C-alpha positions as CSV (number, residue, x, y, z in Angstrom):
1,M,184.3,36.4,156.4
2,K,182.9,37.1,159.9
3,L,181.5,40.4,158.8
4,S,179.8,38.7,155.8
5,K,178.2,36.2,158.2
6,A,177.1,38.9,160.6
7,L,175.5,40.9,157.8
8,S,173.7,37.9,156.5
9,F,172.4,37.1,160.0
10,L,171.2,40.7,160.5
11,F,169.5,40.7,157.1
12,G,167.9,37.4,157.7
13,T,166.6,38.5,161.1
14,A,165.2,41.7,159.7
15,L,163.5,39.8,157.0
16,L,161.9,37.4,159.5
17,I,160.8,40.2,161.7
18,S,159.2,42.1,158.9
19,S,157.4,39.1,157.5
20,S,156.1,38.0,160.9
21,A,154.8,41.5,161.4
22,V,152.9,41.3,158.1
23,A,151.7,37.8,158.8
24,G,150.6,38.9,162.3
25,E,148.2,41.5,161.0
26,T,144.7,40.2,161.2
27,N,141.6,41.7,159.8
28,K,139.4,42.0,162.8
29,S,136.9,44.3,164.5
30,T,134.4,44.2,167.3
31,V,130.6,44.6,167.1
32,Q,128.0,44.9,169.9
33,L,124.9,43.1,168.9
34,E,121.9,44.9,170.4
35,D,119.5,42.4,169.0
36,K,119.4,38.6,168.9
37,V,120.3,37.9,165.3
38,V,120.4,34.8,163.1
39,I,123.5,34.0,160.9
40,E,123.5,31.0,158.6
41,G,120.7,29.5,160.7
42,K,122.5,30.0,164.0
43,S,121.0,32.3,166.6
44,L,123.4,34.7,168.4
45,P,122.2,36.5,171.6
46,T,123.0,40.1,172.3
47,G,126.5,40.9,173.4
48,R,130.0,41.9,172.2
49,Y,131.6,39.8,169.5
50,T,134.9,39.8,167.6
51,V,134.7,39.7,163.9
52,E,137.6,38.3,161.9
53,W,137.9,38.0,158.1
54,S,140.4,36.6,155.7
55,G,140.9,37.1,152.0
56,S,141.5,40.2,149.9
57,G,138.0,40.4,148.4
58,P,135.6,40.7,146.8
59,T,134.7,37.5,148.7
60,V,136.1,36.9,152.2
61,Q,135.7,34.3,154.9
62,V,134.2,35.8,158.1
63,T,134.4,34.2,161.6
64,I,132.4,35.6,164.5
65,L,133.9,34.9,167.9
66,R,132.6,35.3,171.4
67,N,135.1,34.8,174.3
68,K,137.7,33.6,171.7
69,E,135.3,30.8,170.6
70,A,134.1,30.7,167.0
71,V,130.3,30.9,167.0
72,A,129.6,31.5,163.2
73,T,131.6,31.3,160.0
74,F,130.3,32.4,156.6
75,S,131.3,34.0,153.3
76,A,130.7,37.7,152.7
77,H,131.4,40.3,150.0
78,L,133.6,43.3,150.7
79,T,131.6,46.4,149.6
80,E,133.4,49.7,149.6
81,Q,131.9,52.6,151.6
82,P,132.3,56.3,150.7
83,N,133.6,57.1,154.2
84,A,135.2,55.2,157.0
85,N,132.7,53.7,159.4
86,P,132.9,55.8,162.6
87,Q,132.2,52.8,164.8
88,G,131.4,49.1,164.5
89,A,127.9,48.6,163.3
90,Y,125.7,46.0,161.7
91,S,122.4,45.7,159.7
92,T,119.6,43.1,159.8
93,Q,116.5,42.1,158.0
94,T,113.4,41.1,159.8
95,A,111.8,37.9,158.6
96,A,108.1,37.1,158.6
97,D,108.5,35.2,161.9
98,G,110.0,38.3,163.6
99,S,113.6,37.0,163.7
100,R,116.4,39.3,162.6
101,A,118.9,38.0,160.0
102,L,122.3,39.6,160.0
103,T,122.9,41.2,156.5
104,A,126.1,43.3,157.0
105,I,128.8,44.2,159.4
106,Y,130.5,47.6,159.2
107,P,133.9,47.4,160.9
108,G,134.8,50.6,162.8
109,G,137.4,52.7,161.2
110,K,137.2,50.8,157.8
111,R,135.9,52.0,154.5
112,F,134.1,48.8,153.6
113,A,131.3,46.6,154.8
114,L,131.1,42.8,155.1
115,Q,127.9,42.1,153.2
116,L,126.2,38.8,153.6
117,E,124.1,37.3,150.8
118,Q,120.4,38.2,150.9
119,T,118.2,35.1,151.4
120,Q,114.8,36.7,151.3
121,A,114.3,39.9,149.2
122,S,111.0,40.7,150.9
123,Q,112.4,41.2,154.4
124,Q,112.5,44.6,156.1
125,S,115.9,46.0,156.7
126,S,117.3,48.0,159.6
127,A,120.7,49.2,160.7
128,H,122.3,49.3,164.1
129,A,125.3,51.2,165.4
130,A,127.4,49.5,168.0
131,N,129.9,50.8,170.5
C-alpha cells in the first residue's frame, strides 16, 4: 500500500512539473526600436522593448513592454517566413505627416512575423533590423 501511494505521489509530482514547464513557456522576444514609432495611436520612443504574444494563430494578442510595464497591446497575424529571422527586427510605414507606424515585428530565431493590420495602403514601408 505504501509503495502504491509513493508511486502515485511521484507520478503526480512529475505531472505537475511537466505541466508547469509547458505553462511557463512564454512567447516572447526583444526588439530594439531605432525609430520613434506609433502603435495603435500610441507613440513609442526609441529603445529596447520586450514583445510577448499569446494565442496559437493565425491571430494573436501582442503586448509590448518596456521595463516590465505594458506600453501597447494589439492584435496581430502570425505570418510564416521561409527562414528563421536571424535577429529581432521590425518594419514601419511612413505616414503623410512623417510619423512611422509599426507594421510588423520579426522575432529573432523564429520562422514567423507578427503582422499588424495595415491602416493606410498609401504609406511608404521600410524595414529595420534590431540587435
